[in-house]
C-alpha positions as CSV (number, residue, x, y, z in Angstrom):
1,M,-0.2,-10.1,0.1
2,L,-2.2,-8.7,3.0
3,L,0.5,-6.3,4.2
4,R,0.5,-2.7,3.3
5,P,2.8,-2.1,0.3
6,E,5.2,0.0,2.5
7,E,5.6,-3.0,4.8
8,L,6.9,-5.2,2.0
9,E,10.5,-5.9,0.9
10,N,11.2,-5.0,-2.8
11,E,11.3,-8.6,-3.8
12,E,8.0,-9.3,-2.1
13,R,6.4,-6.3,-3.8
14,E,7.7,-7.4,-7.2
15,L,6.3,-10.9,-6.7
16,I,2.9,-9.6,-5.7
17,D,2.9,-7.1,-8.6
18,N,3.7,-10.0,-11.0
19,L,0.9,-12.1,-9.6
20,C,-1.6,-9.3,-9.9
21,R,-0.6,-8.5,-13.4
22,L,-1.0,-12.2,-14.4
23,S,-4.3,-12.6,-12.7
24,P,-7.0,-9.9,-12.5
25,E,-8.8,-12.1,-9.9
26,V,-5.7,-12.1,-7.7
27,K,-5.5,-8.4,-8.0
28,T,-9.1,-7.9,-7.1
29,A,-8.8,-10.4,-4.1
30,Q,-5.8,-8.5,-2.8
31,E,-7.5,-5.1,-3.1
32,L,-10.6,-6.4,-1.3
33,A,-8.6,-8.0,1.4
34,I,-6.5,-4.9,2.0
35,S,-9.7,-2.8,1.9
36,F,-11.2,-5.1,4.6
37,L,-8.2,-4.8,6.8
38,E,-8.1,-1.0,6.5
39,M,-11.9,-0.9,7.3
40,I,-11.3,-3.0,10.4
41,R,-8.2,-1.1,11.5
42,G,-9.9,2.2,11.0
43,R,-13.1,1.0,12.7
44,R,-15.2,2.1,9.8
45,A,-18.3,-0.1,10.2
46,E,-20.2,2.2,7.9
47,S,-18.1,1.0,5.0
48,F,-19.0,-2.7,5.5
49,D,-22.1,-2.9,3.3
50,G,-20.3,-1.3,0.4
51,W,-17.4,-3.7,0.9
52,I,-19.9,-6.7,0.9
53,G,-21.3,-5.3,-2.4
54,Q,-17.8,-5.2,-3.9
55,V,-17.2,-8.8,-2.8
56,V,-20.4,-10.0,-4.4
57,E,-19.6,-8.2,-7.6
58,S,-16.1,-9.8,-7.6
59,R,-17.6,-13.3,-7.9
60,I,-14.6,-14.6,-6.0
61,S,-16.2,-17.6,-4.2
62,E,-13.7,-17.6,-1.3
63,L,-14.3,-14.0,-0.5
64,I,-18.0,-14.4,-0.8
65,S,-17.9,-17.3,1.7
66,F,-15.8,-15.2,4.0
67,A,-18.3,-12.3,3.8
68,D,-21.2,-14.6,4.5
């Protein structure tokens, strides 16, 4: 779920799409995780505070723990 969509096989993409459709929390977690990876890969430290704010708003305890 943390790979870029273009790096996934069709079957994997379909599975992730189904999971995201069934659970808004999974969709949000995936989006935030990918956003984090892109921020790190792109060395965009200025985006970190905004990302933290999105994590807190998500109320996903695992991501909040990671962000802490």
